[in-house]
C-alpha positions in Angstrom: 13.0 -4.4 -29.6 14.0 -6.7 -32.7 12.2 -6.8 -35.8 13.4 -8.7 -38.3 11.0 -9.5 -41.7 11.5 -11.6 -44.8 14.6 -11.0 -46.6 13.8 -9.7 -50.6 16.6 -12.7 -51.3 18.5 -11.8 -54.5 20.8 -14.1 -56.6 24.2 -12.7 -56.9 27.5 -13.4 -57.4 31.6 -11.5 -56.4 35.2 -11.2 -56.2 37.4 -14.8 -55.1 37.9 -14.4 -51.8 41.8 -13.3 -52.4 40.4 -10.3 -53.9 38.4 -9.4 -51.1 40.7 -10.4 -47.9 43.8 -8.7 -49.2 46.5 -7.7 -46.3 45.0 -4.1 -44.9 46.8 -1.3 -46.7 47.6 1.8 -45.7 44.3 3.9 -45.0 45.0 7.0 -47.3 41.8 8.9 -45.9 42.3 9.0 -42.0 46.5 9.4 -42.4 45.4 12.8 -44.9 42.7 14.2 -43.7 43.6 14.0 -39.7 47.5 14.2 -40.1 48.2 10.8 -38.7 47.2 7.3 -39.2 47.2 6.6 -35.6 43.4 8.0 -34.1 42.7 7.3 -30.7 39.4 9.0 -28.8 40.4 10.5 -25.4 39.4 7.9 -22.7 38.4 5.5 -25.4 39.9 2.0 -26.0 41.8 1.6 -28.8 41.5 -2.3 -28.8 40.0 -5.0 -26.7 41.1 -5.8 -23.2 40.7 -9.5 -22.7 41.6 -9.2 -18.5 38.6 -7.2 -17.1 38.7 -5.4 -13.8 35.0 -6.3 -12.8 34.9 -4.3 -9.8 35.8 -1.2 -11.5 33.7 -1.5 -14.2 30.9 -2.0 -12.3 30.4 -5.8 -13.4 29.0 -8.2 -11.0 31.2 -11.5 -12.4 28.8 -13.5 -10.4 25.5 -12.3 -11.6 27.3 -12.5 -15.0 27.3 -16.3 -15.0 23.4 -16.3 -15.5 24.7 -16.3 -19.1 26.1 -19.0 -18.7 23.2 -20.7 -17.1 20.7 -19.1 -19.7 22.6 -20.2 -22.8 23.6 -23.7 -21.6 19.8 -24.4 -20.9 18.8 -23.5 -24.4 21.7 -25.9 -25.7 20.2 -28.5 -23.6 16.9 -28.7 -24.6 17.8 -28.6 -28.2 16.2 -25.0 -28.8 19.8 -23.7 -30.1 22.4 -25.6 -32.0 25.2 -22.8 -30.8 25.7 -19.7 -29.1 28.6 -17.2 -28.9 28.4 -14.1 -27.2 30.9 -11.1 -26.7 30.0 -8.7 -24.0 32.7 -5.4 -23.0 32.3 -2.4 -20.9 34.1 0.7 -21.5 36.4 -1.8 -24.1 37.4 -4.6 -21.0 35.6 -7.9 -22.5 33.1 -8.9 -20.1 31.9 -12.8 -21.4 33.2 -14.1 -24.5 32.2 -17.6 -24.9 31.4 -20.3 -27.1 28.8 -23.0 -26.5 27.1 -25.8 -28.5 27.9 -27.3 -31.6 29.7 -25.8 -35.1 28.0 -29.1 -36.4 25.1 -30.7 -34.8 25.9 -33.9 -37.0 29.5 -34.0 -36.0 28.9 -32.7 -32.6 32.3 -30.5 -33.3 32.0 -27.4 -30.3 31.6 -24.2 -31.5 34.6 -21.8 -31.8 35.2 -18.3 -31.0 36.3 -17.7 -34.4 33.9 -19.7 -36.2 31.8 -17.6 -39.5 28.3 -17.1 -39.0 26.2 -15.5 -41.6 25.3 -12.0 -40.6 22.4 -11.3 -42.8 20.8 -7.6 -41.9 23.9 -7.3 -40.1 25.2 -6.0 -42.9 23.3 -3.2 -43.2 25.2 -0.9 -40.7 28.6 -1.3 -42.0 27.4 -0.4 -45.8 26.1 2.8 -44.4 28.9 3.7 -42.3 30.9 2.6 -45.6 28.7 5.6 -47.4 28.7 7.9 -44.5 32.2 8.5 -45.4 31.4 10.2 -48.4 29.2 12.2 -46.6 31.8 13.5 -44.8 34.0 14.2 -47.9 31.1 16.4 -49.3 30.4 14.0 -51.8 26.8 14.4 -50.8 24.1 15.6 -48.9 20.9 13.7 -46.6 18.8 15.1 -48.6 19.7 15.0 -51.7 17.2 13.5 -54.1 18.6 9.9 -54.9 17.3 10.9 -58.5 20.8 13.2 -58.6 22.6 9.8 -58.6 20.3 6.7 -59.9 18.1 9.0 -62.7 16.0 6.4 -62.7 14.1 6.6 -59.9 10.7 7.2 -59.8 8.4 9.5 -59.0 5.5 8.1 -58.8 3.3 6.0 -56.2 1.2 3.3 -56.6 -2.4 3.9 -56.5 -4.1 0.3 -57.9 -2.7 -2.8 -59.0 -4.8 -4.7 -61.3 -5.2 -8.2 -61.9 -3.3 -8.4 -65.0 -0.4 -6.8 -63.7 -1.3 -3.2 -64.8 -1.4 -0.4 -62.3 -2.0 3.0 -61.7 -0.2 5.7 -60.5 0.2 9.6 -59.3 3.2 11.7 -58.4 5.0 11.5 -55.1 4.5 14.4 -52.6 8.0 14.4 -52.2 11.4 13.1 -53.8 12.9 10.0 -52.0 16.4 11.2 -50.3 19.1 9.0 -49.3 18.0 9.8 -45.9 15.2 8.2 -46.9 17.3 5.5 -48.1 19.2 5.1 -44.7 15.9 4.8 -42.2 13.7 2.6 -44.8 11.4 5.6 -45.6 11.9 5.4 -48.9 8.6 4.1 -50.4 11.2 1.6 -52.9 9.2 -1.5 -53.6 7.4 -1.3 -50.4 3.8 -2.4 -49.8 1.8 -3.5 -53.2 4.5 -2.2 -55.1 6.7 -5.1 -53.8 4.6 -7.6 -56.1 6.4 -5.6 -58.9 9.5 -6.3 -57.9 10.2 -9.6 -58.8 13.8 -10.1 -59.9 14.9 -12.1 -62.9 17.0 -15.1 -62.6 20.7 -14.1 -64.1 21.5 -10.6 -62.6 25.3 -10.4 -62.0 25.9 -7.0 -60.4 23.7 -4.7 -58.1 23.3 -2.0 -60.3 21.6 -3.9 -62.8 18.9 -4.8 -60.6 18.7 -1.8 -59.3 18.0 0.3 -62.2 15.4 -1.7 -63.0 13.8 -1.7 -59.6 14.3 2.2 -59.1 11.8 2.5 -62.2 9.0 1.2 -60.9 6.3 3.2 -58.7 6.7 3.5 -54.9 5.0 2.0 -52.2 4.0 5.2 -50.3 5.0 9.2 -50.3 9.0 9.1 -48.8 9.1 9.9 -45.7 5.4 9.2 -44.7 6.0 5.4 -43.5 8.8 3.1 -42.2 9.1 -0.2 -44.6 12.4 -2.5 -43.8 14.5 -4.0 -46.1 14.7 -2.9 -50.0 15.6 0.7 -49.2 19.1 -0.7 -47.9 20.3 -2.1 -51.9 19.5 1.3 -53.0 21.3 2.7 -51.2 24.6 0.2 -51.7 23.8 1.3 -55.4 24.3 4.8 -54.6 27.4 4.2 -52.9 28.8 2.7 -55.9 27.4 5.8 -57.9 29.6 8.0 -55.3 32.7 6.1 -54.9 32.8 4.5 -58.3 33.9 1.3 -56.3 32.0 -1.7 -55.8 30.0 -2.0 -52.0 32.7 -4.7 -51.7 35.7 -2.1 -52.4 34.0 0.8 -50.6 33.5 -1.6 -47.1 36.6 -2.9 -47.1 38.9 0.0 -47.9 36.6 2.5 -45.8 35.6 0.4 -42.6 36.6 -3.1 -42.4 40.6 -2.7 -43.2 41.3 0.3 -40.8 39.1 -1.5 -38.3 41.4 -4.6 -38.5 38.4 -6.7 -39.2 39.3 -9.8 -41.2 37.8 -13.0 -42.0 34.3 -10.6 -43.2 33.6 -11.1 -46.4 30.8 -11.5 -49.0 32.8 -14.6 -50.6 35.1 -16.9 -49.0 37.7 -19.2 -50.5 36.4 -23.3 -50.2 39.1 -23.2 -47.6 37.1 -21.6 -45.0 33.9 -23.6 -45.1 35.1 -25.4 -42.2 34.9 -22.6 -40.3 31.3 -21.7 -40.8 28.8 -22.6 -38.4 26.0 -24.6 -40.3 22.6 -23.0 -39.8 19.5 -24.6 -38.9 15.9 -24.4 -39.1 13.5 -25.4 -36.3 10.6 -27.5 -37.8 7.0 -27.5 -36.0 8.1 -30.1 -33.7 11.4 -28.2 -32.8 13.8 -30.8 -34.4 16.3 -29.0 -36.0 17.8 -29.4 -39.3 20.5 -27.9 -41.7 19.6 -25.5 -44.1 21.7 -23.0 -46.5 23.7 -19.7 -46.1 20.9 -17.3 -47.6 20.4 -16.8 -51.3 23.6 -16.8 -52.7 26.0 -19.1 -51.9 29.7 -17.8 -50.5 31.5 -20.7 -51.8 30.2 -20.4 -55.3 31.8 -19.7 -58.6 29.9 -16.3 -59.4 31.0 -12.8 -57.5 30.1 -9.9 -58.9 27.1 -8.8 -56.4 27.2 -7.2 -53.7 24.1 -6.2 -51.4 23.6 -3.2 -49.1 20.7 -4.9 -47.2 22.4 -8.7 -46.7 24.5 -10.9 -47.7 27.4 -10.5 -45.8 29.7 -13.0 -43.5 31.3 -12.7 -40.5 32.8 -13.4 -36.6 31.6 -12.1 -33.9 35.2 -10.0 -32.9 34.7 -8.5 -36.4 32.1 -6.8 -35.8 32.4 -6.2 -31.9 35.2 -4.0 -33.4 32.9 -2.0 -35.4 30.3 -1.8 -32.8 33.2 -0.6 -30.6 33.8 2.0 -32.8 31.1 3.5 -33.1 30.9 3.1 -29.2 33.7 5.2 -29.3 32.4 7.9 -31.7 34.2 6.4 -34.6 37.5 5.2 -33.4 39.1 2.4 -33.0 42.6 0.4 -33.8 43.9 3.6 -34.1 42.0 4.7 -37.0 38.9 7.3 -37.0 36.5 6.2 -39.7 34.1 8.3 -38.9 33.5 11.8 -37.3 32.3 12.3 -33.6 28.9 14.4 -35.1 28.5 12.0 -37.7 28.1 9.3 -35.3 25.4 11.5 -33.5 24.0 12.4 -36.9 23.5 8.6 -37.3 22.2 7.5 -34.1 18.8 10.1 -34.3 15.5 8.7 -34.6 14.3 9.8 -38.3 11.0 7.8 -38.3 7.8 9.5 -38.0 5.0 8.3 -35.0 3.3 6.4 -35.0 4.7 4.0 -37.8 4.5 0.5 -38.9 7.8 -0.6 -36.9 5.4 0.2 -33.4 4.2 2.1 -30.9 8.1 3.3 -30.0 10.0 2.3 -32.5 13.0 4.6 -34.2 15.1 4.5 -36.6 18.4 6.0 -37.5 20.6 6.1 -40.1 21.5 2.3 -40.3 20.6 0.8 -36.9 17.4 0.9 -34.6 17.4 4.1 -32.1 15.9 3.0 -28.4 13.2 6.0 -27.7 12.5 6.9 -24.0 9.5 5.0 -24.1 11.0 1.8 -25.1 12.7 1.3 -21.3 9.3 0.8 -20.1 9.2 -2.4 -21.9 12.9 -3.7 -21.0 16.2 -2.4 -19.0 18.0 -1.2 -22.6 18.9 2.5 -22.0 17.1 5.7 -24.1 19.7 6.5 -27.1 21.3 2.6 -27.4 21.6 1.6 -31.0 20.6 -2.2 -32.5 19.7 -4.8 -34.9 20.0 -8.0 -35.9 20.2 -10.6 -38.8 17.6 -13.3 -40.1 19.4 -15.7 -39.1 19.5 -14.5 -35.2 22.5 -12.1 -34.7 22.1 -9.5 -32.8 24.2 -6.2 -31.2 23.2 -3.7 -29.2 25.0 -0.4 -28.4 24.6 1.2 -25.0 26.5 5.0 -25.0 25.2 5.6 -21.7 26.8 2.3 -20.1 30.0 2.1 -22.5 28.4 -0.7 -23.2 28.5 -3.6 -26.5 26.3 -6.9 -26.1 26.5 -9.2 -29.6 25.2 -12.6 -29.3 25.4 -14.9 -32.3 23.6 -17.9 -33.2 23.1 -19.5 -37.1 18.9 -20.9 -36.3 15.6 -19.5 -37.6 12.9 -18.9 -36.7 13.8 -16.9 -33.4 13.4 -18.1 -30.4 13.5 -14.9 -28.6 16.6 -16.0 -26.5 18.3 -12.2 -27.3 15.9 -10.4 -25.0 16.1 -13.0 -22.2 20.2 -12.3 -23.1 19.9 -8.7 -22.8 18.1 -8.9 -19.5 21.0 -11.2 -18.1 23.6 -8.8 -19.4 21.9 -5.8 -18.2 21.1 -7.2 -14.6 24.7 -7.6 -13.8 25.7 -4.0 -14.1 25.7 -2.2 -10.6 
């Protein structure tokens, strides 16, 4: 199940790419906490193997070839402009192919190292960065958010009048950091969202969050699921706790240790030709180019870093992040998170029923597939997943030791992801 809602757009702006993508420095946290900079979980891959042994992996290469047929058909019919796959089992890459065109107008073929708008795939990476500070004892998941952001409201909206005035009542529970991570905070939710009009000209996340946090909540924290806005407030908590910008914390705690390159909020102009052109399908299905989202990754002002969206990157870079989660916190010879932390993040934290659906679960940063979900699809219960509004998607299946990613930048959704998953799972022996 994939739920992508309309994102709350913010004009935002950050550092030059030269300031963002510096050579990976030594990860002091990893080295000092473990006694060694090299960390490889027993039996877990430290790097991807691009020469898979299909038989020992239990993957049927003939049946896996159905992926090619599926995606080529979508390209041939003009439904998708492009598609890029990355499927790995036990760290061995069994499918990694590019289909279609980076730019339909010039007919330039898609390449494996092209950069995609990732939108909400930003959330899990920022969450992981925050959780490294949890491991250091800097906060507890059930700490009230007001401990770190005093402006946070303790009121729930009860009536919104036509003239913009409103009435409130005291919230029955305090908003916690856990609520932010699983989207149950009530922050700018429901009718309260109409109060959250962001003025033009905000240049930092802190500027917006201090103002929006003071608005009444849409519901009592912990009682409902409301997707997206909580992640920006979570990112501001990260800035407060770390004393760094979201970008610096993410780069130092997640991207550099994992060896993830060419993933950032903002880029030098020289990267433009590596970005895929995003497309929007009109009512007649015609694909027309569209922008990169609410902020130009090549724009001059670069001081705003969201937690909900805003990052761009390669599929191989995000696959490294997924493999780290699958490995229980390690990859590239570095430990980013502890095994027990990953287990904690992978538990459903939602009330049931909730607005996500009858069988919908969400952990700390991503969807958690619950047992009832297997009646609907082949996805293994306990799998973790999410995607971006421009249709980049990932799945982490611990039981099958599998990561699955499919990237395209095309709106609206075509449901190709669900079909793609079926074809991947049917190839497992």
